[in-house]
PASEBA-1860 file (N, C-alpha, C; in nm, 3 decimals):
! residues 218
1> XXXXXXXX> -0.188/-0.360/-0.550/-0.319/-0.409/-0.592/-0.312/-0.557/-0.649 ~ -0.408/-0.655/-0.588/-0.424/-0.773/-0.619/-0.493/-0.808/-0.760 ~ -0.473/-0.909/-0.814/-0.511/-0.934/-0.948/-0.662/-0.927/-0.953 ~ -0.739/-0.975/-0.835/-0.874/-0.957/-0.835/-0.924/-0.805/-0.831 ~ -0.857/-0.722/-0.755/-0.879/-0.587/-0.748/-0.860/-0.528/-0.888 ~ -0.764/-0.566/-0.977/-0.736/-0.511/-1.113/-0.849/-0.562/-1.174 ~ -0.889/-0.682/-1.175/-0.995/-0.738/-1.266/-1.143/-0.675/-1.244 ~ -1.169/-0.622/-1.124/-1.280/-0.570/-1.093/-1.267/-0.406/-1.105
9> XXXXXXXX> -1.162/-0.369/-1.154/-1.142/-0.210/-1.161/-1.205/-0.171/-1.297 ~ -1.226/-0.047/-1.295/-1.297/0.009/-1.432/-1.211/0.001/-1.556 ~ -1.257/-0.044/-1.659/-1.185/-0.048/-1.773/-1.230/0.078/-1.862 ~ -1.331/0.136/-1.860/-1.374/0.253/-1.934/-1.521/0.278/-1.891 ~ -1.554/0.412/-1.944/-1.692/0.453/-1.911/-1.761/0.473/-2.040 ~ -1.875/0.439/-2.060/-1.952/0.467/-2.198/-2.100/0.497/-2.175 ~ -2.165/0.602/-2.219/-2.292/0.633/-2.200/-2.339/0.628/-2.063 ~ -2.243/0.682/-1.969/-2.272/0.669/-1.827/-2.278/0.534/-1.763
17> XXXXXXXX> -2.228/0.437/-1.837/-2.203/0.300/-1.785/-2.055/0.259/-1.766 ~ -2.022/0.212/-1.631/-1.890/0.181/-1.606/-1.871/0.038/-1.618 ~ -1.759/-0.005/-1.718/-1.730/-0.127/-1.745/-1.609/-0.174/-1.693 ~ -1.620/-0.301/-1.618/-1.508/-0.342/-1.554/-1.425/-0.444/-1.637 ~ -1.297/-0.454/-1.599/-1.218/-0.557/-1.682/-1.272/-0.695/-1.677 ~ -1.305/-0.743/-1.577/-1.348/-0.882/-1.557/-1.479/-0.899/-1.645 ~ -1.581/-0.801/-1.652/-1.684/-0.817/-1.727/-1.647/-0.805/-1.872 ~ -1.559/-0.729/-1.914/-1.526/-0.721/-2.048/-1.438/-0.838/-2.101
25> XXXXXXXX> -1.344/-0.870/-2.031/-1.256/-0.984/-2.070/-1.322/-1.125/-2.078 ~ -1.412/-1.160/-1.968/-1.476/-1.279/-1.956/-1.580/-1.286/-2.070 ~ -1.651/-1.188/-2.105/-1.747/-1.195/-2.209/-1.686/-1.207/-2.331 ~ -1.568/-1.133/-2.379/-1.495/-1.158/-2.482/-1.448/-1.297/-2.505 ~ -1.395/-1.347/-2.402/-1.354/-1.498/-2.405/-1.479/-1.575/-2.444 ~ -1.589/-1.557/-2.376/-1.722/-1.637/-2.411/-1.746/-1.632/-2.544 ~ -1.749/-1.500/-2.620/-1.773/-1.498/-2.751/-1.674/-1.580/-2.837 ~ -1.556/-1.574/-2.793/-1.454/-1.653/-2.870/-1.477/-1.814/-2.861
33> XXXXXXXX> -1.530/-1.848/-2.744/-1.560/-1.984/-2.725/-1.681/-2.021/-2.799 ~ -1.773/-1.934/-2.816/-1.905/-1.966/-2.902/-1.850/-1.968/-3.046 ~ -1.768/-1.884/-3.088/-1.729/-1.887/-3.245/-1.652/-2.006/-3.266 ~ -1.567/-2.040/-3.168/-1.494/-2.185/-3.176/-1.583/-2.305/-3.189 ~ -1.695/-2.280/-3.101/-1.801/-2.393/-3.098/-1.866/-2.394/-3.233 ~ -1.885/-2.270/-3.308/-1.965/-2.279/-3.437/-1.854/-2.361/-3.530 ~ -1.721/-2.345/-3.524/-1.632/-2.421/-3.612/-1.594/-2.564/-3.556 ~ -1.679/-2.594/-3.454/-1.662/-2.747/-3.399/-1.506/-2.770/-3.356
41> XXXXXXXX> -1.456/-2.668/-3.303/-1.319/-2.670/-3.259/-1.318/-2.711/-3.104 ~ -1.231/-2.824/-3.064/-1.230/-2.854/-2.930/-1.174/-2.741/-2.833 ~ -1.122/-2.664/-2.904/-1.054/-2.554/-2.815/-1.157/-2.453/-2.774 ~ -1.288/-2.477/-2.814/-1.409/-2.386/-2.773/-1.407/-2.412/-2.605 ~ -1.390/-2.537/-2.566/-1.411/-2.565/-2.423/-1.303/-2.507/-2.328 ~ -1.178/-2.507/-2.359/-1.091/-2.436/-2.262/-1.113/-2.289/-2.267 ~ -1.149/-2.241/-2.393/-1.170/-2.081/-2.381/-1.310/-2.054/-2.286 ~ -1.407/-2.152/-2.312/-1.509/-2.123/-2.214/-1.480/-2.135/-2.064
49> XXXXXXXX> -1.403/-2.231/-2.028/-1.354/-2.239/-1.908/-1.284/-2.114/-1.852 ~ -1.194/-2.061/-1.916/-1.117/-1.936/-1.888/-1.211/-1.810/-1.870 ~ -1.320/-1.821/-1.959/-1.431/-1.728/-1.960/-1.501/-1.723/-1.826 ~ -1.527/-1.857/-1.776/-1.594/-1.870/-1.662/-1.515/-1.818/-1.532 ~ -1.393/-1.848/-1.532/-1.296/-1.810/-1.427/-1.296/-1.651/-1.422 ~ -1.296/-1.582/-1.521/-1.283/-1.433/-1.531/-1.423/-1.384/-1.485 ~ -1.528/-1.444/-1.533/-1.670/-1.387/-1.500/-1.715/-1.414/-1.362 ~ -1.644/-1.508/-1.294/-1.665/-1.520/-1.149/-1.636/-1.394/-1.068
57> XXXXXXXX> -1.526/-1.334/-1.118/-1.482/-1.215/-1.057/-1.570/-1.101/-1.095 ~ -1.637/-1.093/-1.204/-1.730/-0.992/-1.246/-1.857/-1.003/-1.162 ~ -1.910/-1.115/-1.157/-2.040/-1.149/-1.089/-2.017/-1.121/-0.923 ~ -1.895/-1.156/-0.881/-1.864/-1.144/-0.733/-1.871/-0.989/-0.703 ~ -1.823/-0.908/-0.804/-1.808/-0.764/-0.768/-1.947/-0.700/-0.792 ~ -2.036/-0.755/-0.859/-2.170/-0.715/-0.878/-2.265/-0.769/-0.766 ~ -2.217/-0.858/-0.674/-2.298/-0.919/-0.569/-2.385/-1.003/-0.623 ~ -2.354/-1.064/-0.736/-2.475/-1.171/-0.799/-2.420/-1.311/-0.758
65> XXXXXXXX> -2.446/-1.363/-0.639/-2.399/-1.498/-0.594/-2.446/-1.610/-0.700 ~ -2.580/-1.586/-0.757/-2.640/-1.684/-0.855/-2.535/-1.694/-0.976 ~ -2.491/-1.570/-1.007/-2.411/-1.564/-1.129/-2.255/-1.638/-1.111 ~ -2.211/-1.627/-0.992/-2.093/-1.687/-0.956/-2.121/-1.833/-0.953 ~ -2.227/-1.864/-0.907/-2.262/-2.027/-0.890/-2.262/-2.088/-1.039 ~ -2.334/-1.985/-1.122/-2.361/-2.032/-1.261/-2.196/-2.058/-1.336 ~ -2.126/-1.971/-1.313/-1.998/-1.966/-1.384/-1.917/-2.101/-1.322 ~ -1.931/-2.116/-1.199/-1.844/-2.229/-1.141/-1.904/-2.365/-1.216
73> XXXXXXXX> -2.037/-2.356/-1.229/-2.091/-2.482/-1.303/-2.050/-2.482/-1.447 ~ -2.046/-2.371/-1.513/-2.001/-2.364/-1.648/-1.838/-2.412/-1.652 ~ -1.775/-2.386/-1.557/-1.641/-2.445/-1.567/-1.623/-2.591/-1.564 ~ -1.715/-2.645/-1.466/-1.725/-2.782/-1.464/-1.769/-2.852/-1.588 ~ -1.870/-2.785/-1.658/-1.935/-2.846/-1.776/-1.830/-2.840/-1.895 ~ -1.764/-2.722/-1.880/-1.657/-2.698/-1.994/-1.543/-2.810/-1.990 ~ -1.511/-2.859/-1.866/-1.407/-2.965/-1.858/-1.465/-3.082/-1.919 ~ -1.589/-3.119/-1.884/-1.667/-3.232/-1.946/-1.680/-3.224/-2.093
81> XXXXXXXX> -1.717/-3.117/-2.137/-1.725/-3.083/-2.277/-1.601/-3.109/-2.371 ~ -1.499/-3.067/-2.309/-1.369/-3.091/-2.373/-1.340/-3.230/-2.387 ~ -1.381/-3.317/-2.289/-1.346/-3.458/-2.303/-1.449/-3.537/-2.395 ~ -1.572/-3.485/-2.386/-1.672/-3.538/-2.477/-1.642/-3.522/-2.637 ~ -1.575/-3.396/-2.660/-1.546/-3.367/-2.796/-1.426/-3.434/-2.831 ~ -1.331/-3.439/-2.747/-1.200/-3.514/-2.798/-1.239/-3.662/-2.815 ~ -1.324/-3.723/-2.738/-1.367/-3.845/-2.770/-1.437/-3.871/-2.893 ~ -1.541/-3.778/-2.904/-1.622/-3.782/-3.036/-1.539/-3.763/-3.160
89> XXXXXXXX> -1.431/-3.689/-3.160/-1.354/-3.674/-3.288/-1.269/-3.802/-3.311 ~ -1.246/-3.867/-3.202/-1.154/-3.991/-3.211/-1.248/-4.105/-3.259 ~ -1.377/-4.101/-3.218/-1.473/-4.214/-3.235/-1.530/-4.198/-3.375 ~ -1.532/-4.086/-3.419/-1.604/-4.049/-3.558/-1.537/-4.099/-3.670 ~ -1.415/-4.131/-3.664/-1.324/-4.190/-3.769/-1.309/-4.080/-3.875 ~ -1.350/-3.968/-3.856/-1.327/-3.858/-3.954/-1.242/-3.755/-3.910 ~ -1.226/-3.755/-3.771/-1.151/-3.656/-3.702/-1.244/-3.530/-3.676 ~ -1.363/-3.524/-3.712/-1.458/-3.422/-3.691/-1.573/-3.448/-3.570
97> XXXXXXXX> -1.610/-3.340/-3.518/-1.722/-3.354/-3.433/-1.847/-3.364/-3.519 ~ -1.918/-3.477/-3.497/-2.043/-3.489/-3.577/-2.163/-3.434/-3.516 ~ -2.232/-3.355/-3.594/-2.349/-3.279/-3.546/-2.482/-3.337/-3.593 ~ -2.595/-3.327/-3.516/-2.734/-3.373/-3.558/-2.824/-3.305/-3.471 ~ -2.951/-3.312/-3.528/-3.071/-3.271/-3.448/-3.093/-3.404/-3.338 ~ -3.129/-3.345/-3.219/-3.161/-3.437/-3.108/-3.300/-3.500/-3.147 ~ -3.304/-3.634/-3.089/-3.423/-3.699/-3.105/-3.537/-3.625/-3.031 ~ -3.660/-3.660/-3.045/-3.775/-3.617/-2.971/-3.758/-3.666/-2.826
105> XXXXXXXX> -3.701/-3.763/-2.794/-3.683/-3.817/-2.663/-3.571/-3.730/-2.602 ~ -3.469/-3.701/-2.676/-3.356/-3.627/-2.619/-3.408/-3.483/-2.586 ~ -3.487/-3.438/-2.677/-3.533/-3.291/-2.674/-3.616/-3.283/-2.538 ~ -3.706/-3.405/-2.522/-3.800/-3.407/-2.395/-3.705/-3.413/-2.260 ~ -3.588/-3.479/-2.277/-3.511/-3.476/-2.157/-3.453/-3.339/-2.128 ~ -3.403/-3.280/-2.239/-3.350/-3.140/-2.231/-3.436/-3.039/-2.178 ~ -3.559/-3.041/-2.232/-3.664/-2.926/-2.203/-3.695/-2.969/-2.046 ~ -3.747/-3.085/-2.028/-3.775/-3.127/-1.887/-3.693/-3.102/-1.789
113> XXXXXXXX> -3.582/-3.150/-1.818/-3.452/-3.113/-1.726/-3.430/-2.975/-1.695 ~ -3.432/-2.898/-1.801/-3.426/-2.748/-1.788/-3.532/-2.683/-1.699 ~ -3.643/-2.749/-1.719/-3.770/-2.688/-1.635/-3.759/-2.730/-1.486 ~ -3.722/-2.846/-1.459/-3.711/-2.895/-1.334/-3.607/-2.833/-1.253 ~ -3.485/-2.818/-1.341/-3.375/-2.773/-1.265/-3.387/-2.607/-1.246 ~ -3.458/-2.545/-1.335/-3.489/-2.402/-1.296/-3.587/-2.399/-1.168 ~ -3.684/-2.463/-1.164/-3.766/-2.461/-1.055/-3.674/-2.511/-0.920 ~ -3.604/-2.592/-0.940/-3.508/-2.635/-0.817/-3.419/-2.520/-0.767
121> XXXXXXXX> -3.362/-2.440/-0.878/-3.268/-2.338/-0.863/-3.343/-2.227/-0.788 ~ -3.463/-2.188/-0.834/-3.550/-2.091/-0.790/-3.574/-2.134/-0.634 ~ -3.606/-2.248/-0.611/-3.640/-2.275/-0.476/-3.516/-2.257/-0.374 ~ -3.402/-2.287/-0.436/-3.261/-2.271/-0.363/-3.261/-2.114/-0.342 ~ -3.266/-2.030/-0.443/-3.238/-1.881/-0.432/-3.350/-1.831/-0.332 ~ -3.475/-1.878/-0.347/-3.581/-1.840/-0.255/-3.551/-1.870/-0.099 ~ -3.492/-1.986/-0.085/-3.472/-2.035/0.053/-3.352/-1.951/0.110 ~ -3.260/-1.912/0.025/-3.126/-1.840/0.059/-3.135/-1.719/-0.031
129> XXXXXXXX> -3.201/-1.613/0.013/-3.214/-1.476/-0.065/-3.094/-1.425/-0.088 ~ -2.969/-1.444/0.000/-2.856/-1.378/-0.038/-2.793/-1.428/-0.167 ~ -2.836/-1.537/-0.226/-2.764/-1.602/-0.341/-2.819/-1.523/-0.468 ~ -2.931/-1.471/-0.460/-2.972/-1.385/-0.579/-3.087/-1.296/-0.529 ~ -3.082/-1.162/-0.600/-3.194/-1.075/-0.561/-3.300/-1.080/-0.679 ~ -3.280/-1.162/-0.773/-3.384/-1.180/-0.889/-3.398/-1.330/-0.919 ~ -3.450/-1.413/-0.832/-3.443/-1.564/-0.843/-3.492/-1.618/-0.975 ~ -3.594/-1.574/-1.028/-3.647/-1.639/-1.159/-3.556/-1.619/-1.272
137> XXXXXXXX> -3.526/-1.491/-1.313/-3.428/-1.489/-1.437/-3.292/-1.536/-1.399 ~ -3.245/-1.528/-1.277/-3.124/-1.590/-1.239/-3.111/-1.734/-1.268 ~ -3.218/-1.796/-1.221/-3.234/-1.944/-1.216/-3.248/-1.980/-1.371 ~ -3.333/-1.912/-1.451/-3.341/-1.947/-1.577/-3.230/-1.943/-1.660 ~ -3.139/-1.831/-1.640/-3.003/-1.826/-1.719/-2.911/-1.926/-1.660 ~ -2.914/-1.954/-1.533/-2.813/-2.031/-1.471/-2.843/-2.182/-1.542 ~ -2.958/-2.233/-1.534/-2.991/-2.374/-1.582/-3.001/-2.369/-1.732 ~ -3.033/-2.256/-1.800/-3.041/-2.251/-1.951/-2.904/-2.258/-1.991
145> XXXXXXXX> -2.800/-2.192/-1.928/-2.680/-2.191/-2.004/-2.609/-2.330/-1.985 ~ -2.638/-2.396/-1.873/-2.571/-2.544/-1.868/-2.652/-2.637/-1.961 ~ -2.778/-2.612/-1.978/-2.845/-2.697/-2.088/-2.784/-2.685/-2.218 ~ -2.763/-2.555/-2.250/-2.714/-2.519/-2.379/-2.566/-2.579/-2.402 ~ -2.481/-2.582/-2.292/-2.348/-2.638/-2.312/-2.365/-2.788/-2.313 ~ -2.455/-2.850/-2.235/-2.471/-3.006/-2.245/-2.513/-3.036/-2.388 ~ -2.601/-2.959/-2.456/-2.649/-2.988/-2.593/-2.532/-2.959/-2.678 ~ -2.442/-2.863/-2.662/-2.326/-2.860/-2.741/-2.228/-2.960/-2.732
153> XXXXXXXX> -2.211/-3.019/-2.601/-2.125/-3.122/-2.587/-2.162/-3.248/-2.670 ~ -2.293/-3.270/-2.679/-2.369/-3.380/-2.746/-2.353/-3.372/-2.884 ~ -2.333/-3.243/-2.943/-2.333/-3.213/-3.084/-2.466/-3.191/-3.136 ~ -2.574/-3.151/-3.054/-2.703/-3.118/-3.102/-2.716/-2.993/-3.162 ~ -2.782/-2.983/-3.268/-2.828/-2.845/-3.333/-2.908/-2.751/-3.216 ~ -2.978/-2.814/-3.149/-3.076/-2.754/-3.043/-2.991/-2.655/-2.949 ~ -2.848/-2.685/-2.948/-2.753/-2.608/-2.854/-2.790/-2.472/-2.881 ~ -2.802/-2.430/-3.020/-2.825/-2.284/-3.075/-2.962/-2.237/-3.018
161> XXXXXXXX> -3.063/-2.329/-3.012/-3.194/-2.266/-2.969/-3.188/-2.248/-2.821 ~ -3.123/-2.319/-2.747/-3.119/-2.299/-2.613/-3.042/-2.189/-2.569 ~ -2.925/-2.150/-2.648/-2.848/-2.030/-2.624/-2.939/-1.890/-2.664 ~ -3.022/-1.915/-2.755/-3.115/-1.804/-2.812/-3.215/-1.777/-2.685 ~ -3.270/-1.869/-2.638/-3.363/-1.858/-2.520/-3.297/-1.799/-2.401 ~ -3.179/-1.834/-2.370/-3.102/-1.753/-2.269/-3.072/-1.627/-2.295 ~ -3.048/-1.581/-2.428/-3.007/-1.447/-2.453/-3.149/-1.353/-2.432 ~ -3.262/-1.415/-2.467/-3.365/-1.324/-2.442/-3.404/-1.278/-2.308
169> XXXXXXXX> -3.338/-1.347/-2.211/-3.359/-1.297/-2.061/-3.231/-1.225/-2.020 ~ -3.119/-1.278/-2.073/-2.983/-1.224/-2.026/-2.952/-1.100/-2.062 ~ -3.001/-1.040/-2.173/-2.984/-0.905/-2.219/-3.032/-0.807/-2.128 ~ -3.153/-0.797/-2.095/-3.227/-0.706/-1.999/-3.158/-0.743/-1.859 ~ -3.145/-0.853/-1.815/-3.088/-0.894/-1.673/-2.945/-0.809/-1.660 ~ -2.854/-0.838/-1.755/-2.718/-0.784/-1.739/-2.726/-0.633/-1.731 ~ -2.796/-0.558/-1.809/-2.801/-0.404/-1.818/-2.854/-0.371/-1.681 ~ -2.961/-0.427/-1.635/-3.019/-0.373/-1.491/-2.929/-0.412/-1.375
177> XXXXXXXX> -2.840/-0.510/-1.387/-2.745/-0.554/-1.290/-2.623/-0.486/-1.277 ~ -2.603/-0.386/-1.365/-2.481/-0.303/-1.374/-2.367/-0.361/-1.440 ~ -2.389/-0.453/-1.537/-2.290/-0.511/-1.612/-2.309/-0.488/-1.756 ~ -2.305/-0.358/-1.802/-2.337/-0.320/-1.944/-2.271/-0.404/-2.043 ~ -2.147/-0.431/-2.024/-2.065/-0.516/-2.121/-2.121/-0.644/-2.139 ~ -2.176/-0.716/-2.039/-2.250/-0.836/-2.051/-2.358/-0.822/-2.143 ~ -2.427/-0.722/-2.125/-2.556/-0.702/-2.194/-2.519/-0.685/-2.342 ~ -2.424/-0.608/-2.376/-2.382/-0.570/-2.509/-2.333/-0.706/-2.570
185> XXXXXXXX> -2.250/-0.779/-2.505/-2.215/-0.905/-2.561/-2.313/-0.995/-2.589 ~ -2.416/-1.005/-2.480/-2.543/-1.090/-2.519/-2.619/-1.052/-2.644 ~ -2.598/-0.927/-2.672/-2.666/-0.882/-2.806/-2.589/-0.943/-2.931 ~ -2.455/-0.942/-2.915/-2.364/-0.995/-3.004/-2.380/-1.146/-3.021 ~ -2.400/-1.206/-2.896/-2.422/-1.355/-2.887/-2.541/-1.383/-2.978 ~ -2.658/-1.297/-2.974/-2.770/-1.321/-3.049/-2.751/-1.333/-3.181 ~ -2.675/-1.235/-3.238/-2.638/-1.234/-3.388/-2.551/-1.374/-3.434 ~ -2.457/-1.405/-3.337/-2.360/-1.524/-3.357/-2.449/-1.646/-3.346
193> XXXXXXXX> -2.537/-1.651/-3.271/-2.620/-1.761/-3.243/-2.705/-1.782/-3.373 ~ -2.773/-1.686/-3.416/-2.838/-1.708/-3.538/-2.765/-1.766/-3.650 ~ -2.649/-1.694/-3.668/-2.555/-1.749/-3.774/-2.502/-1.893/-3.750 ~ -2.465/-1.911/-3.629/-2.421/-2.050/-3.586/-2.540/-2.149/-3.604 ~ -2.649/-2.119/-3.576/-2.759/-2.223/-3.591/-2.775/-2.247/-3.732 ~ -2.772/-2.162/-3.836/-2.786/-2.179/-3.961/-2.677/-2.262/-4.033 ~ -2.556/-2.240/-3.980/-2.426/-2.307/-4.028/-2.444/-2.457/-3.978 ~ -2.490/-2.495/-3.847/-2.498/-2.619/-3.801/-2.610/-2.693/-3.871
201> XXXXXXXX> -2.723/-2.604/-3.898/-2.841/-2.683/-3.963/-2.804/-2.722/-4.092 ~ -2.736/-2.636/-4.170/-2.684/-2.679/-4.303/-2.601/-2.793/-4.313 ~ -2.512/-2.806/-4.198/-2.399/-2.925/-4.203/-2.478/-3.048/-4.173 ~ -2.614/-3.047/-4.128/-2.668/-3.169/-4.096/-2.736/-3.237/-4.214 ~ -2.722/-3.149/-4.330/-2.794/-3.189/-4.462/-2.692/-3.266/-4.556 ~ -2.555/-3.261/-4.505/-2.460/-3.313/-4.596/-2.386/-3.423/-4.517 ~ -2.320/-3.527/-4.575/-2.250/-3.627/-4.510/-2.135/-3.565/-4.415 ~ -2.126/-3.618/-4.282/-2.016/-3.587/-4.211/-1.903/-3.645/-4.239
209> XXXXXXXX> -1.811/-3.597/-4.329/-1.683/-3.674/-4.358/-1.587/-3.554/-4.396 ~ -1.466/-3.601/-4.400/-1.357/-3.508/-4.450/-1.257/-3.512/-4.350 ~ -1.138/-3.440/-4.369/-1.030/-3.436/-4.286/-1.070/-3.361/-4.155 ~ -0.969/-3.374/-4.061/-0.987/-3.307/-3.922/-1.037/-3.165/-3.954 ~ -1.111/-3.125/-3.861/-1.152/-2.985/-3.877/-1.053/-2.892/-3.865 ~ -1.040/-2.805/-3.960/-0.932/-2.710/-3.976/-0.925/-2.615/-3.843 ~ -0.819/-2.591/-3.796/-0.814/-2.500/-3.673/-0.848/-2.565/-3.536 ~ -0.879/-2.721/-3.554/-0.917/-2.782/-3.422/-0.812/-2.891/-3.384
217> XX> -0.703/-2.850/-3.388/-0.586/-2.956/-3.349/-0.615/-3.013/-3.217 ~ -0.605/-3.133/-3.189/-0.619/-3.196/-3.051/-0.516/-3.131/-2.957
END
């Protein structure tokens, strides 16, 4: 049995839903990456990268080509985010990732880019139906995930709002696509996002100073 066959094998069955190893492992890694992002640890990015690699297998097994493409893009953004945060820690002078609210101009670019990107990806999925059986939600999650990761790399509090918007569509889509563990994890994401949003929001109200972030060794 190959590693891919094992990853796409059944881990367990719960409430009539079959959970595969890649779906479970990839999403648990994703949760870990989000938790590390909450703590502003640069290790959030390598964990997100490995999550993307494992989830490629999960989406491939569910014949969700759009999901595969999204994870490949996530892997690329994770590499970029890693270098952004390492440079940010070095340039801050405090050894910490400085966080802030985006300016209205930056918010406009983020929202506008997400809207244009979603329309472009919907067009691609419509032109090539084999890439996605559900173009609009697939495109929304695809582009929304990338937008959230870009905002995270920039240290914007709006990162959490972007993840929240993705979760609102991701939960029902995962369950209807036969990836129940992804759906369950999206629910946990929702709770973690609310807590992380509050934590980052509070941290923008105090000076960004102090020793290097605990647990975030370079």
